[in-house]
C-alpha positions in Angstrom: -94.9 133.2 41.3 -92.7 130.8 43.9 -93.3 128.0 41.6 -92.0 129.8 38.9 -88.6 131.0 41.2 -88.4 127.4 42.1 -88.3 126.5 38.7 -85.8 128.7 37.6 -83.5 127.8 40.7 -83.9 124.0 40.0 -83.2 125.1 36.8 -79.7 127.4 37.6 -79.1 124.4 39.7 -79.2 121.5 37.0 -77.5 123.7 34.5 -74.4 124.4 37.0 -74.5 120.5 38.1 -74.2 119.6 34.6 -71.4 122.1 33.8 -69.9 120.9 37.2 -70.0 117.3 36.3 -68.8 118.2 32.1 -65.7 120.5 33.8 -65.0 117.5 35.9 -65.3 114.8 33.2 -63.1 117.0 31.4 -60.7 117.7 33.6 -60.4 114.2 34.4 -60.0 113.2 30.7 -57.3 116.3 30.7 -55.3 114.8 33.5 -55.8 111.3 31.9 -54.5 112.2 29.1 -51.4 114.1 30.6 -50.7 111.3 33.0 -50.5 108.8 29.8 -48.4 111.7 28.5 -46.3 111.7 31.3 -46.0 107.7 31.3 -45.2 107.9 27.3 -42.4 110.4 28.3 -41.0 108.5 30.6 -41.1 105.3 28.2 -39.7 107.3 25.5 -37.0 108.5 28.1 -36.0 105.2 28.9 -36.6 103.9 25.4 -33.8 106.4 24.7 -31.5 105.5 27.4 -31.3 102.3 26.6 -30.9 103.0 23.1 -28.2 105.3 24.1 -26.6 102.2 26.3 -26.5 99.7 23.6 -24.9 102.1 21.5 -22.2 102.6 24.1 -21.9 99.0 24.7 -22.0 98.6 20.8 -19.0 101.3 20.8 -16.8 99.3 23.4 -17.5 96.2 21.5 -16.5 97.4 18.2 -13.3 98.8 20.3 -12.8 95.6 21.8 -13.0 93.8 18.3 -10.4 96.5 16.5 -8.0 95.7 19.4 -8.7 92.0 18.9 -7.8 92.3 15.1 -4.4 94.5 15.7 -3.5 91.6 18.4 -4.5 89.1 15.7 -2.5 91.1 12.9 0.8 91.4 15.3 0.2 87.5 16.0 0.2 86.6 12.1 3.2 89.2 11.6 5.1 87.7 14.3 4.0 83.8 12.7 5.2 85.0 9.0 8.5 87.1 10.4 9.0 83.2 12.1 8.4 81.8 8.8 10.1 83.7 7.1 13.3 83.3 9.1 12.5 79.7 9.7 12.8 79.0 5.7 16.2 80.9 6.1 17.2 78.9 8.5 16.4 75.6 6.6 17.8 77.3 3.2 20.9 77.6 5.0 21.1 74.6 6.4 20.0 72.5 3.4 23.0 74.4 1.7 25.2 73.8 4.3 24.2 70.2 4.0 24.2 70.6 -0.1 27.9 71.7 0.9 28.7 69.3 3.3 27.1 66.5 0.7 29.6 68.5 -2.3 32.6 67.8 0.0 32.1 64.2 0.7 31.5 63.5 -2.9 34.8 65.7 -4.0 36.8 63.7 -1.1 35.5 60.7 -2.3 36.5 61.2 -5.4 40.0 62.2 -4.8 39.8 66.0 -6.5 41.1 67.6 -3.1 43.4 67.5 -1.2 42.2 66.1 2.7 43.9 65.8 6.1 42.8 64.3 9.1 43.6 61.2 11.7 44.6 58.4 10.5 47.2 55.1 9.8 50.5 54.9 8.0 51.1 51.7 6.9 54.4 50.9 5.6 55.5 47.5 3.5 58.5 46.4 2.7 60.4 43.2 1.4 61.4 40.9 3.8 65.4 40.9 5.0 65.0 37.0 4.3 64.6 37.9 0.1 67.9 37.8 -0.4 69.1 34.3 1.0 65.7 32.9 0.0 65.7 30.4 -2.4 62.4 31.6 -4.0 62.8 35.3 -3.9 59.1 36.3 -5.0 58.1 34.7 -1.8 59.3 37.4 0.2 59.0 40.6 -1.5 55.6 42.8 -1.6 53.4 42.1 -4.5 50.1 44.0 -5.8 47.8 41.4 -4.0 49.7 42.3 -0.7 49.1 46.1 -1.5 45.7 45.2 -2.2 44.9 43.2 0.7 45.6 46.1 3.1 43.8 48.8 1.1 40.5 46.4 1.3 40.7 46.2 4.9 41.3 49.5 5.5 38.5 50.5 3.0 36.0 48.0 5.1 37.1 49.5 8.3 36.0 52.9 7.3 38.8 54.4 6.0 37.6 57.9 4.4 40.3 58.2 1.9 43.7 56.5 1.1 46.8 57.1 -1.0 49.8 54.8 -1.9 53.3 56.4 -1.9 51.6 60.0 -2.6 49.4 58.9 -5.2 45.4 59.1 -4.2 43.0 56.2 -4.8 39.6 57.2 -6.6 37.2 54.5 -7.4 38.5 53.5 -10.9 42.5 53.2 -9.4 44.4 50.2 -10.6 47.0 48.8 -8.2 49.5 46.7 -11.0 52.5 44.7 -10.3 55.9 44.9 -12.4 58.9 43.0 -11.3 59.7 44.5 -8.0 57.4 48.2 -8.8 54.0 48.6 -8.2 52.3 50.7 -10.9 49.3 53.5 -9.0 47.3 55.8 -11.2 49.8 54.5 -14.2 52.5 55.9 -11.8 55.4 53.4 -11.5 57.2 53.2 -7.5 59.3 50.9 -5.8 59.3 49.9 -1.9 58.7 50.6 0.3 55.3 51.2 -0.3 53.6 53.8 1.9 49.4 53.3 2.3 48.1 56.5 4.2 44.8 56.0 5.1 42.5 58.9 7.2 39.6 57.7 9.6 39.4 57.0 12.9 43.3 55.3 14.0 42.3 53.0 16.3 39.3 50.8 14.0 41.7 51.0 11.6 44.8 49.4 13.4 42.4 47.2 15.3 41.3 45.9 12.0 44.4 45.0 10.5 45.5 43.7 13.4 42.8 40.9 13.4 43.8 37.7 14.8 44.6 35.7 11.4 43.7 38.8 9.7 45.8 40.7 6.8 49.0 41.7 8.9 49.3 38.6 10.3 49.1 36.8 7.5 51.3 39.2 5.7 54.0 39.2 8.1 54.9 35.7 7.4 56.7 37.0 4.2 57.2 40.6 4.3 57.7 43.6 6.8 54.9 45.7 7.7 54.7 48.7 10.1 51.5 50.2 11.4 51.4 53.6 13.0 48.7 55.6 14.4 48.6 59.5 13.4 46.7 62.5 14.5 46.8 63.8 11.6 48.1 63.1 7.8 47.7 64.4 4.6 46.6 63.2 1.3 47.1 64.8 -1.8 44.1 64.8 -4.5 44.0 62.8 -7.5 46.3 63.6 -10.6 45.1 62.0 -13.8 41.8 61.4 -15.5 39.7 59.8 -13.3 37.1 58.6 -16.4 40.1 56.4 -17.6 40.8 53.1 -15.6 44.7 52.5 -15.7 45.3 48.9 -16.5 
């Protein structure tokens, strides 16, 4: 009987012990599972936080990109505007240059009246002509007028006229007795040669030692006057036909 009780107690103890061990194992597994679930939850939470942070950073970068694109757009628009303004200014300058060249060409062609500073050269027969044995030595000839005109041109005269007749590229100066024909128009002494240009330069060129005036003054009367303003008429006639 006592032995039987002992075996019964032993069985109960063994069963309880086994139950406790099993319960402990299950509890341990449960705790481990819960701990793992908690760690996983924390990892997932951290991962979500990182994802949210990166999304926020991406949003900020997108905002910065849009802002930079707007700034670039404004700069490009400003550059386009400046290019447009520069093109307009360049067009105006080109137009002004073309007009200036056109005006210069028209002035050189003599088709428009011109005014400006210059000199007036007056040539007339010598007072000794009447008493001279050879009158032709003391009157103004076409070559005398041509010498003065050529000297003025060489000194930079921009426009020249003789007795109101504008000289152009194909104008001729011819002598017929005591008269001179310019552009087909006959005129007598005194011959007034008017030139536009720097007055000092033109006068100095005419008065060079051994130059035009010093040579001609031995035979005819010549006077040179500097002027702040002289007026030359436009050429009247057919510029295509050379006067002979």
